[in-house]
Structures are given as structure tokens and as C-alpha cells.
N, C-alpha and C positions, 0 to 999 in steps of 0.2 A: 401404609408407605414403604418404603424396606432401610435398617444403618449400611451402610455402607463401611466396612473397613478402611485400615488405612492401605492396603493393596490394590483392592480394590479400584478406590479411590485415583489409585495412579494410571489407571486403567483405562477409565475415562477419556475420551476424551473430548477436545469442547469442539465451539463454531465456532472462534471471532478468526484474528484477519495471523496471519500469518508474518513472518518476519518476511518471507520473500516478496507476499504480496503486496507489505508496505513501500515495500525500495521497488517492486514495476510502477506501481499507483505512483508511487511516484517523481520515478523515469517519464511516466507520460504526462504528468500536471506540466512536470518542468519544460515537457519539449512541444504540449499545446498554449504554455504565454510568450514562452521563445516563436513559436509561431502567429500568435497570434501579434509580436510586437512586432515584430519586423513587415506585419500589413498594416496597422495602423502607422511605425517609426518605422518607414523605411532609410537606412542610414548611406551611404556609398559606403563602399570600401575600398581602403588607404593603399 
């Protein structure tokens, strides 16, 4: 196992979620909830 220096640690890329991915996922989930709500509970437009 190699001990990394501070500069090497800053260059390491992780496999976590990015902010853009989380925003996109939120948009998709919100859209799907709206579609399901519209199918299950249709309301008339006033």
C-alpha cells in the first residue's frame, strides 16, 4: 500500500454523485411523481 501525499490526494477522483446528477435525478423523480399523480387523481383545469 502506498502512502499518498497531500498533492496526490487532491488529484484523486471519486466515484460519488455529482451535483448535476443529483439535480437531474430530482427533476426526473419530480416529473414521474407528477405524471403518476395526474393519472391517479385527474383534476379539471379551471
